[in-house]
C-alpha positions as CSV (number, residue, x, y, z in Angstrom):
1,G,110.9,103.7,101.7
2,V,110.4,104.6,98.1
3,Q,112.4,107.9,98.2
4,E,115.3,106.2,100.0
5,R,115.3,103.4,97.4
6,A,115.4,106.0,94.6
7,R,118.3,107.9,96.4
8,L,120.4,104.7,96.9
9,L,119.8,103.3,93.5
10,S,120.7,106.3,91.4
11,G,123.5,107.1,88.9
12,A,125.6,104.1,88.2
13,A,123.6,102.1,90.7
14,R,120.4,102.6,88.8
15,S,118.7,99.3,88.2
16,V,115.4,97.5,87.6
17,S,113.2,96.7,90.6
18,S,109.8,95.4,91.9
19,S,107.9,96.6,94.8
20,H,105.6,93.9,96.2
21,I,106.1,92.3,99.6
22,R,104.5,90.2,102.2
23,P,105.1,92.0,105.6
24,D,103.8,89.1,107.7
25,R,106.8,87.1,106.4
26,F,109.4,89.5,107.7
27,A,111.8,88.1,110.4
28,S,111.6,91.4,112.2
29,P,109.0,94.2,112.8
30,G,110.7,96.3,110.0
31,R,108.6,98.1,107.5
32,I,110.8,97.5,104.5
33,S,112.9,94.7,103.1
34,V,115.4,94.9,100.3
35,D,116.8,92.0,98.3
36,L,119.5,93.0,96.0
37,L,120.8,90.8,93.2
38,A,124.1,91.6,91.6
39,M,126.1,90.3,88.7
40,A,129.6,90.7,87.5
41,A,130.0,93.3,84.8
42,P,130.1,91.7,81.3
43,S,133.4,92.3,79.7
44,G,133.3,95.2,77.3
45,S,129.5,95.7,77.6
46,P,128.1,99.0,78.6
47,K,125.2,99.1,81.1
48,I,122.3,100.5,79.0
49,L,119.5,102.1,80.9
50,C,116.1,102.7,79.3
51,E,113.8,105.0,81.2
52,Y,110.1,105.3,81.1
53,E,108.6,108.5,79.6
54,P,107.7,110.4,81.6
55,F,110.5,109.5,84.0
56,G,109.6,107.3,86.9
57,L,111.3,105.8,90.0
58,V,112.1,102.6,88.2
59,L,113.8,101.9,84.9
60,R,111.8,100.5,82.0
61,Y,114.6,98.0,81.3
62,L,118.4,97.5,81.8
63,D,120.4,96.0,79.0
64,W,123.7,94.6,80.0
65,G,125.8,92.1,78.0
66,N,123.4,89.6,76.4
67,I,120.8,90.0,79.2
68,V,117.8,92.4,79.4
69,F,116.0,92.9,82.7
70,L,112.6,94.5,82.8
71,S,111.4,96.2,86.0
72,G,108.3,94.6,87.5
73,V,105.3,95.8,85.5
74,T,102.0,96.4,87.3
75,V,99.0,98.7,86.9
76,V,95.9,99.7,88.9
77,L,92.7,98.8,87.1
78,P,89.4,97.6,88.5
79,H,89.7,93.9,87.6
80,F,92.4,91.2,87.6
81,D,91.9,90.3,83.9
82,A,92.2,94.0,82.8
83,Q,95.4,94.4,84.9
84,L,97.0,91.2,83.5
85,Q,96.1,92.1,79.8
86,T,97.5,95.6,80.3
87,I,100.7,94.3,81.9
88,V,101.3,91.8,79.2
89,G,100.8,94.5,76.6
90,R,103.3,96.8,78.3
91,I,105.8,94.0,78.5
92,E,105.4,93.3,74.8
93,E,106.0,97.0,74.1
94,T,109.1,97.0,76.2
95,L,110.5,93.9,74.7
96,K,109.9,95.4,71.2
97,L,111.6,98.6,72.3
98,A,114.7,96.5,73.3
99,G,114.5,94.6,69.9
100,L,113.2,91.5,71.5
101,N,110.0,89.4,71.8
102,W,108.5,86.7,74.0
103,T,110.8,84.0,72.4
104,N,113.8,85.9,74.0
105,V,112.2,85.6,77.5
106,A,114.3,83.3,79.7
107,R,112.4,83.9,83.0
108,A,109.2,85.4,84.2
109,S,108.6,86.2,87.8
110,F,105.0,86.6,88.9
111,F,104.0,88.4,92.1
112,L,100.3,87.7,92.8
113,H,98.1,89.2,95.5
114,R,97.0,86.7,98.0
115,S,93.4,87.3,97.2
116,C,93.8,86.0,93.7
117,S,94.0,82.5,92.3
118,M,97.3,81.1,91.1
119,S,95.5,78.8,88.6
120,T,93.6,81.7,87.2
121,L,96.9,83.6,86.7
122,R,98.5,80.7,84.9
123,Q,95.4,80.1,82.7
124,R,94.9,83.8,81.7
125,F,98.6,84.4,81.1
126,A,98.7,81.3,78.8
127,E,95.8,82.9,76.9
128,F,97.7,86.2,76.4
129,V,101.1,84.6,75.8
130,P,100.4,81.2,74.0
131,M,103.8,79.7,74.4
132,S,105.7,78.1,77.3
133,L,108.5,80.1,78.9
134,P,111.7,78.4,79.9
135,L,111.3,79.4,83.6
136,A,108.5,80.9,85.6
137,D,108.4,81.5,89.3
138,Y,105.5,82.6,91.4
139,C,105.2,84.4,94.7
140,V,102.1,85.3,96.8
141,V,102.3,88.9,98.0
142,D,100.4,91.7,99.7
143,T,99.9,94.8,97.7
144,R,99.0,98.5,97.8
145,Q,96.8,100.7,95.7
146,G,94.7,97.8,94.3
147,K,97.6,96.2,92.3
148,L,96.8,92.5,92.0
149,V,99.7,91.2,89.9
150,E,103.2,92.3,88.9
151,I,105.5,90.6,86.4
152,E,109.3,90.8,86.1
153,I,111.0,89.6,82.9
154,T,114.5,88.5,82.2
155,A,115.4,88.0,78.5
156,E,118.4,87.0,76.5
157,R,119.7,88.4,73.2
């Protein structure tokens, strides 16, 4: 699973990713599912990869053309509110590192553990980020290691 993903998505194929799934929705008895999204290379724009320090399996962000993609951000803490507040803080740090802020965010994708409340997620997120985003999508997932929420961000320069 994880090691194979790291092997396949290395070098020039290195990209951002998320890791939450809902196995009971698989169309087969497989243990892993991979959805890959691809885009045409922007003319004259280098693919800029920003790694986490220390180095991890996923990129911190990918900057390509006028689009910045953040890998899904998650954390293991005892409570939902603590996880969400930490995740939002880490996203803000990454946006700042890329020279951006919440006003540049074009899309936020939320992956919420099925034991949690979608209305609570929306309410708490609005408290931490008091502005509306142009696009937000939500998916109910299973999890591992006590991770209750993961957020992916796509931003524009």
